[in-house]
MARMAR-977679 format. One record per residue (C-alpha): x, z, y; residue number from 1. Coordinates in Angstrom, 3 decimals. Layout:
<pts>
{X:X | Z:Z | Y:Y | k:NUM};
...
</pts>
This chain:
<pts>
{X:11.829 | Z:-13.182 | Y:-4.821 | k:1};
{X:12.799 | Z:-11.135 | Y:-1.790 | k:2};
{X:11.916 | Z:-7.545 | Y:-0.967 | k:3};
{X:11.322 | Z:-6.395 | Y:2.605 | k:4};
{X:12.137 | Z:-2.713 | Y:3.073 | k:5};
{X:14.312 | Z:-0.190 | Y:1.277 | k:6};
{X:12.515 | Z:3.114 | Y:1.733 | k:7};
{X:11.008 | Z:5.284 | Y:-0.985 | k:8};
{X:8.921 | Z:2.470 | Y:-2.469 | k:9};
{X:11.268 | Z:-0.412 | Y:-1.718 | k:10};
{X:14.307 | Z:1.316 | Y:-3.204 | k:11};
{X:12.536 | Z:1.831 | Y:-6.536 | k:12};
{X:11.335 | Z:-1.777 | Y:-6.609 | k:13};
{X:14.760 | Z:-3.142 | Y:-5.663 | k:14};
{X:16.525 | Z:-1.034 | Y:-8.302 | k:15};
{X:14.163 | Z:-2.144 | Y:-11.077 | k:16};
{X:14.476 | Z:-5.814 | Y:-10.166 | k:17};
{X:18.254 | Z:-5.691 | Y:-9.751 | k:18};
{X:18.583 | Z:-4.093 | Y:-13.174 | k:19};
{X:16.592 | Z:-6.932 | Y:-14.747 | k:20};
{X:13.689 | Z:-4.634 | Y:-15.555 | k:21};
{X:11.030 | Z:-7.342 | Y:-15.224 | k:22};
{X:11.216 | Z:-10.444 | Y:-17.393 | k:23};
{X:10.949 | Z:-13.640 | Y:-15.380 | k:24};
{X:11.549 | Z:-11.941 | Y:-12.038 | k:25};
{X:14.806 | Z:-12.595 | Y:-10.198 | k:26};
{X:15.733 | Z:-10.711 | Y:-7.040 | k:27};
{X:17.033 | Z:-13.190 | Y:-4.451 | k:28};
{X:17.827 | Z:-10.425 | Y:-1.999 | k:29};
{X:16.626 | Z:-7.720 | Y:0.332 | k:30};
{X:15.607 | Z:-7.711 | Y:3.999 | k:31};
{X:16.585 | Z:-4.398 | Y:5.575 | k:32};
{X:18.011 | Z:-3.186 | Y:8.859 | k:33};
{X:19.888 | Z:-0.299 | Y:7.267 | k:34};
{X:23.491 | Z:-1.336 | Y:6.434 | k:35};
{X:23.787 | Z:1.268 | Y:3.680 | k:36};
{X:20.390 | Z:0.626 | Y:2.092 | k:37};
{X:21.510 | Z:-1.438 | Y:-0.888 | k:38};
{X:24.387 | Z:0.857 | Y:-1.772 | k:39};
{X:22.037 | Z:3.849 | Y:-1.627 | k:40};
{X:19.424 | Z:2.163 | Y:-3.804 | k:41};
{X:21.661 | Z:0.360 | Y:-6.283 | k:42};
{X:25.113 | Z:1.898 | Y:-6.391 | k:43};
{X:27.504 | Z:-0.518 | Y:-8.103 | k:44};
{X:24.702 | Z:-3.051 | Y:-8.638 | k:45};
{X:24.590 | Z:-3.617 | Y:-4.877 | k:46};
{X:27.510 | Z:-6.037 | Y:-5.132 | k:47};
{X:25.325 | Z:-8.475 | Y:-7.079 | k:48};
{X:22.354 | Z:-8.430 | Y:-4.650 | k:49};
{X:22.200 | Z:-10.434 | Y:-1.429 | k:50};
{X:21.674 | Z:-8.327 | Y:1.678 | k:51};
{X:19.802 | Z:-10.580 | Y:4.107 | k:52};
{X:19.894 | Z:-7.886 | Y:6.793 | k:53};
{X:17.278 | Z:-8.992 | Y:9.315 | k:54};
{X:17.472 | Z:-12.659 | Y:8.285 | k:55};
{X:13.857 | Z:-13.031 | Y:7.222 | k:56};
{X:13.997 | Z:-16.822 | Y:7.323 | k:57};
{X:16.903 | Z:-16.877 | Y:4.891 | k:58};
{X:15.112 | Z:-14.538 | Y:2.508 | k:59};
{X:11.937 | Z:-16.616 | Y:2.602 | k:60};
{X:13.857 | Z:-19.844 | Y:1.992 | k:61};
{X:15.443 | Z:-18.316 | Y:-1.118 | k:62};
{X:12.192 | Z:-16.980 | Y:-2.596 | k:63};
{X:8.835 | Z:-18.016 | Y:-3.967 | k:64};
{X:7.429 | Z:-14.476 | Y:-3.643 | k:65};
{X:8.001 | Z:-11.995 | Y:-0.821 | k:66};
{X:7.307 | Z:-8.323 | Y:-1.520 | k:67};
{X:6.562 | Z:-6.125 | Y:1.504 | k:68};
{X:7.561 | Z:-2.457 | Y:1.226 | k:69};
{X:8.324 | Z:-1.738 | Y:4.879 | k:70};
{X:5.124 | Z:-0.606 | Y:6.584 | k:71};
{X:2.134 | Z:-2.037 | Y:8.411 | k:72};
{X:4.088 | Z:-3.789 | Y:11.160 | k:73};
{X:6.217 | Z:-5.606 | Y:8.582 | k:74};
{X:3.173 | Z:-6.615 | Y:6.565 | k:75};
{X:1.500 | Z:-7.965 | Y:9.676 | k:76};
{X:4.475 | Z:-9.750 | Y:11.260 | k:77};
{X:7.070 | Z:-10.582 | Y:8.605 | k:78};
{X:4.290 | Z:-11.020 | Y:6.068 | k:79};
{X:2.584 | Z:-13.599 | Y:8.220 | k:80};
{X:5.843 | Z:-15.526 | Y:8.538 | k:81};
{X:6.041 | Z:-15.681 | Y:4.739 | k:82};
{X:2.404 | Z:-16.784 | Y:4.413 | k:83};
{X:2.814 | Z:-19.535 | Y:7.026 | k:84};
{X:5.930 | Z:-20.718 | Y:5.173 | k:85};
{X:3.820 | Z:-21.178 | Y:2.059 | k:86};
{X:5.221 | Z:-18.219 | Y:0.121 | k:87};
{X:3.116 | Z:-15.786 | Y:-1.854 | k:88};
{X:3.125 | Z:-12.325 | Y:-0.296 | k:89};
{X:2.659 | Z:-9.082 | Y:-2.240 | k:90};
{X:1.709 | Z:-6.384 | Y:0.259 | k:91};
{X:2.104 | Z:-2.631 | Y:-0.170 | k:92};
{X:0.983 | Z:-1.753 | Y:3.360 | k:93};
{X:-2.626 | Z:-2.853 | Y:2.991 | k:94};
{X:-3.342 | Z:-0.990 | Y:6.215 | k:95};
{X:-2.322 | Z:-4.187 | Y:8.002 | k:96};
{X:-5.693 | Z:-5.620 | Y:6.998 | k:97};
{X:-7.564 | Z:-3.062 | Y:9.119 | k:98};
{X:-6.988 | Z:-5.357 | Y:12.083 | k:99};
{X:-9.478 | Z:-8.224 | Y:11.671 | k:100};
{X:-7.152 | Z:-10.677 | Y:13.428 | k:101};
{X:-4.274 | Z:-9.810 | Y:11.102 | k:102};
{X:-6.637 | Z:-9.973 | Y:8.138 | k:103};
{X:-7.749 | Z:-13.479 | Y:9.077 | k:104};
{X:-4.182 | Z:-14.665 | Y:9.667 | k:105};
{X:-2.794 | Z:-13.234 | Y:6.432 | k:106};
{X:-5.550 | Z:-14.812 | Y:4.346 | k:107};
{X:-5.447 | Z:-18.232 | Y:6.021 | k:108};
{X:-2.645 | Z:-19.619 | Y:3.836 | k:109};
{X:-0.966 | Z:-21.753 | Y:2.823 | k:110};
{X:0.760 | Z:-18.869 | Y:1.033 | k:111};
{X:-1.348 | Z:-16.537 | Y:-1.088 | k:112};
{X:-1.850 | Z:-12.905 | Y:-0.075 | k:113};
{X:-1.719 | Z:-10.470 | Y:-2.981 | k:114};
{X:-2.429 | Z:-6.747 | Y:-2.683 | k:115};
{X:-0.732 | Z:-3.853 | Y:-4.454 | k:116};
{X:-3.525 | Z:-1.275 | Y:-4.489 | k:117};
{X:-1.089 | Z:1.483 | Y:-5.334 | k:118};
{X:-2.535 | Z:4.943 | Y:-5.646 | k:119};
{X:-6.186 | Z:4.102 | Y:-6.385 | k:120};
{X:-8.096 | Z:2.259 | Y:-9.094 | k:121};
{X:-11.589 | Z:1.060 | Y:-9.866 | k:122};
{X:-11.459 | Z:-1.541 | Y:-7.108 | k:123};
{X:-12.068 | Z:-4.479 | Y:-9.430 | k:124};
{X:-15.331 | Z:-2.865 | Y:-10.547 | k:125};
{X:-16.394 | Z:-2.136 | Y:-6.973 | k:126};
{X:-15.578 | Z:-5.689 | Y:-5.946 | k:127};
{X:-17.765 | Z:-7.006 | Y:-8.734 | k:128};
{X:-20.557 | Z:-4.558 | Y:-7.894 | k:129};
{X:-20.466 | Z:-5.574 | Y:-4.237 | k:130};
{X:-21.334 | Z:-9.138 | Y:-5.266 | k:131};
{X:-24.462 | Z:-8.066 | Y:-7.229 | k:132};
{X:-25.488 | Z:-11.602 | Y:-8.075 | k:133};
{X:-24.356 | Z:-12.844 | Y:-4.700 | k:134};
{X:-27.069 | Z:-10.862 | Y:-2.900 | k:135};
{X:-25.944 | Z:-8.468 | Y:-0.095 | k:136};
{X:-26.550 | Z:-4.809 | Y:-0.841 | k:137};
{X:-24.680 | Z:-4.435 | Y:-4.107 | k:138};
{X:-22.611 | Z:-1.730 | Y:-2.399 | k:139};
{X:-23.981 | Z:-0.351 | Y:0.867 | k:140};
{X:-22.170 | Z:2.989 | Y:1.114 | k:141};
{X:-18.553 | Z:3.870 | Y:0.447 | k:142};
{X:-16.307 | Z:6.809 | Y:1.179 | k:143};
{X:-12.777 | Z:7.923 | Y:0.500 | k:144};
{X:-11.676 | Z:11.549 | Y:0.524 | k:145};
{X:-7.926 | Z:12.011 | Y:0.239 | k:146};
{X:-6.359 | Z:15.436 | Y:-0.213 | k:147};
{X:-2.643 | Z:15.816 | Y:0.482 | k:148};
{X:-0.048 | Z:18.501 | Y:1.026 | k:149};
{X:-0.638 | Z:19.792 | Y:4.546 | k:150};
{X:2.976 | Z:19.809 | Y:5.698 | k:151};
{X:3.395 | Z:16.147 | Y:4.684 | k:152};
{X:0.682 | Z:15.049 | Y:7.111 | k:153};
{X:2.466 | Z:15.853 | Y:10.372 | k:154};
{X:2.464 | Z:12.781 | Y:12.650 | k:155};
{X:4.626 | Z:11.912 | Y:15.694 | k:156};
{X:1.583 | Z:11.755 | Y:17.986 | k:157};
{X:0.400 | Z:15.290 | Y:17.185 | k:158};
{X:0.472 | Z:18.080 | Y:19.736 | k:159};
{X:2.368 | Z:21.256 | Y:18.903 | k:160};
{X:-0.851 | Z:23.084 | Y:18.102 | k:161};
{X:-1.838 | Z:20.477 | Y:15.511 | k:162};
{X:1.600 | Z:20.585 | Y:13.915 | k:163};
{X:1.426 | Z:24.374 | Y:13.751 | k:164};
{X:-2.025 | Z:24.178 | Y:12.184 | k:165};
{X:-0.652 | Z:22.036 | Y:9.375 | k:166};
{X:2.537 | Z:24.039 | Y:8.943 | k:167};
{X:0.774 | Z:27.428 | Y:8.947 | k:168};
{X:-2.368 | Z:26.523 | Y:6.992 | k:169};
{X:-3.446 | Z:28.953 | Y:4.297 | k:170};
{X:-6.536 | Z:27.071 | Y:3.073 | k:171};
{X:-7.632 | Z:23.427 | Y:2.832 | k:172};
{X:-9.324 | Z:21.862 | Y:5.872 | k:173};
{X:-10.579 | Z:18.438 | Y:6.957 | k:174};
{X:-7.875 | Z:17.049 | Y:9.215 | k:175};
{X:-9.561 | Z:13.716 | Y:9.865 | k:176};
{X:-12.906 | Z:11.997 | Y:9.350 | k:177};
{X:-13.653 | Z:8.549 | Y:10.696 | k:178};
{X:-13.461 | Z:4.806 | Y:10.173 | k:179};
{X:-10.937 | Z:2.783 | Y:8.202 | k:180};
{X:-9.285 | Z:1.411 | Y:11.325 | k:181};
{X:-8.942 | Z:4.871 | Y:12.901 | k:182};
{X:-7.592 | Z:6.295 | Y:9.650 | k:183};
{X:-4.877 | Z:3.655 | Y:9.396 | k:184};
{X:-4.044 | Z:3.961 | Y:13.093 | k:185};
{X:-3.577 | Z:7.738 | Y:12.933 | k:186};
{X:-2.145 | Z:8.120 | Y:9.427 | k:187};
{X:-0.538 | Z:4.760 | Y:8.560 | k:188};
{X:1.652 | Z:6.142 | Y:5.791 | k:189};
{X:-1.106 | Z:8.119 | Y:4.103 | k:190};
{X:-4.346 | Z:6.147 | Y:4.201 | k:191};
{X:-3.507 | Z:2.558 | Y:3.241 | k:192};
{X:-5.850 | Z:3.150 | Y:0.317 | k:193};
{X:-8.780 | Z:3.201 | Y:2.747 | k:194};
{X:-8.161 | Z:-0.492 | Y:3.404 | k:195};
{X:-8.020 | Z:-1.189 | Y:-0.320 | k:196};
{X:-11.495 | Z:0.310 | Y:-0.681 | k:197};
{X:-12.885 | Z:-1.571 | Y:2.329 | k:198};
{X:-11.380 | Z:-4.817 | Y:1.075 | k:199};
{X:-13.040 | Z:-4.383 | Y:-2.329 | k:200};
{X:-16.497 | Z:-3.555 | Y:-0.958 | k:201};
{X:-16.464 | Z:-5.548 | Y:2.260 | k:202};
{X:-17.526 | Z:-2.426 | Y:4.181 | k:203};
{X:-14.765 | Z:-2.521 | Y:6.779 | k:204};
{X:-16.848 | Z:-0.888 | Y:9.512 | k:205};
{X:-18.985 | Z:1.416 | Y:7.371 | k:206};
{X:-16.562 | Z:3.078 | Y:4.955 | k:207};
{X:-16.165 | Z:6.800 | Y:5.728 | k:208};
{X:-12.628 | Z:8.154 | Y:5.400 | k:209};
{X:-11.744 | Z:11.845 | Y:5.160 | k:210};
{X:-8.300 | Z:13.375 | Y:4.994 | k:211};
{X:-8.058 | Z:16.933 | Y:3.701 | k:212};
{X:-4.926 | Z:18.962 | Y:4.367 | k:213};
{X:-4.252 | Z:21.441 | Y:1.567 | k:214};
{X:-1.235 | Z:23.760 | Y:1.812 | k:215};
{X:-1.351 | Z:24.388 | Y:-1.940 | k:216};
{X:-1.639 | Z:20.748 | Y:-3.043 | k:217};
{X:1.128 | Z:19.785 | Y:-5.449 | k:218};
{X:-0.373 | Z:16.353 | Y:-6.062 | k:219};
{X:-2.344 | Z:13.838 | Y:-4.031 | k:220};
{X:-6.028 | Z:13.380 | Y:-4.849 | k:221};
{X:-8.132 | Z:10.370 | Y:-3.876 | k:222};
{X:-11.881 | Z:10.502 | Y:-4.474 | k:223};
{X:-13.854 | Z:7.292 | Y:-4.035 | k:224};
{X:-17.649 | Z:7.261 | Y:-3.923 | k:225};
{X:-19.781 | Z:4.144 | Y:-3.549 | k:226};
{X:-23.412 | Z:3.230 | Y:-4.089 | k:227};
{X:-25.940 | Z:0.447 | Y:-3.605 | k:228};
{X:-28.296 | Z:-1.773 | Y:-5.540 | k:229};
{X:-25.597 | Z:-2.382 | Y:-8.180 | k:230};
{X:-25.273 | Z:1.310 | Y:-9.049 | k:231};
{X:-23.546 | Z:4.547 | Y:-8.180 | k:232};
{X:-19.804 | Z:4.938 | Y:-8.604 | k:233};
{X:-17.302 | Z:7.762 | Y:-8.345 | k:234};
{X:-13.596 | Z:7.706 | Y:-9.127 | k:235};
{X:-11.128 | Z:10.575 | Y:-8.817 | k:236};
{X:-7.392 | Z:9.994 | Y:-9.022 | k:237};
{X:-4.773 | Z:12.737 | Y:-8.884 | k:238};
{X:-1.242 | Z:11.425 | Y:-8.486 | k:239};
{X:2.179 | Z:13.008 | Y:-8.525 | k:240};
{X:3.804 | Z:12.684 | Y:-5.109 | k:241};
{X:6.943 | Z:10.696 | Y:-4.438 | k:242};
{X:10.130 | Z:12.766 | Y:-4.616 | k:243};
{X:11.438 | Z:10.862 | Y:-1.597 | k:244};
{X:8.277 | Z:10.708 | Y:0.521 | k:245};
{X:5.684 | Z:13.439 | Y:-0.140 | k:246};
{X:3.111 | Z:11.569 | Y:1.960 | k:247};
{X:3.039 | Z:8.834 | Y:-0.711 | k:248};
{X:2.245 | Z:8.824 | Y:-4.424 | k:249};
{X:4.988 | Z:8.088 | Y:-6.943 | k:250};
{X:2.762 | Z:5.579 | Y:-8.726 | k:251};
{X:2.732 | Z:3.191 | Y:-5.734 | k:252};
{X:6.122 | Z:1.687 | Y:-6.554 | k:253};
{X:5.076 | Z:1.269 | Y:-10.177 | k:254};
{X:1.959 | Z:-0.555 | Y:-8.984 | k:255};
{X:4.182 | Z:-3.006 | Y:-7.122 | k:256};
{X:6.380 | Z:-3.569 | Y:-10.160 | k:257};
{X:3.352 | Z:-4.121 | Y:-12.376 | k:258};
{X:2.036 | Z:-6.678 | Y:-9.900 | k:259};
{X:5.373 | Z:-8.492 | Y:-9.922 | k:260};
{X:5.385 | Z:-8.482 | Y:-13.720 | k:261};
{X:1.901 | Z:-10.010 | Y:-13.815 | k:262};
{X:2.959 | Z:-12.779 | Y:-11.450 | k:263};
{X:6.204 | Z:-13.419 | Y:-13.307 | k:264};
{X:4.593 | Z:-13.515 | Y:-16.741 | k:265};
{X:0.826 | Z:-14.165 | Y:-16.529 | k:266};
{X:-0.954 | Z:-12.639 | Y:-19.486 | k:267};
{X:-4.380 | Z:-11.570 | Y:-20.668 | k:268};
{X:-4.094 | Z:-8.073 | Y:-19.209 | k:269};
{X:-6.276 | Z:-6.531 | Y:-16.544 | k:270};
{X:-5.027 | Z:-6.981 | Y:-12.988 | k:271};
</pts>
């Protein structure tokens, strides 16, 4: 398999694969534009891993699974190249699916799109509930409220006043409330989980997303609420943040590695 990206999530995934941490999974190489990425992630092990640089075609040719850890643009563009080439694609940046055109292209095959849901759970149950015997209405309402450390939510597009509000906050406040597509557009590194929820329920246009900035938050909290004819559901997840990227949860990389392990050695465990 090949890994695209060598940031906070990618580096952890690359290191685990290079060290032989997953039975049946062999790292063919890494696609990254940073010349020092492999050395930073692997140290001496870097000598045994192929650095494809920006040679995506070469990486795809050498792999049966491509793992995206490089952001929404990579999932949408490089990911589509892998899918069209007939390779399975494991996507971290589920936010790419917020665009209906990208969603259609990535699920058209011949490769199979697989999603690493990362920092949230309960999606298998919600997906089943949404079916409700095949009758629409199993889930008719869904919301996601994510609470993160305020300073980690600063975005390049923000005006100085907004940045100051986050930097100087003394109490939690709702920074954003809106649709899945708006959430991913404004906070692409923080609200991929909104797409995971919408994908499970099918409520792409109707899911309500809230982002709470909390200056005292030491962990990231995601609260999912959903209801409909199938029942009422509520899940709360509180995750330790990544040491490298405080806008992301540390468990995301482990979710990717678990997904790889399931593909490498299918078993009777829950997905």
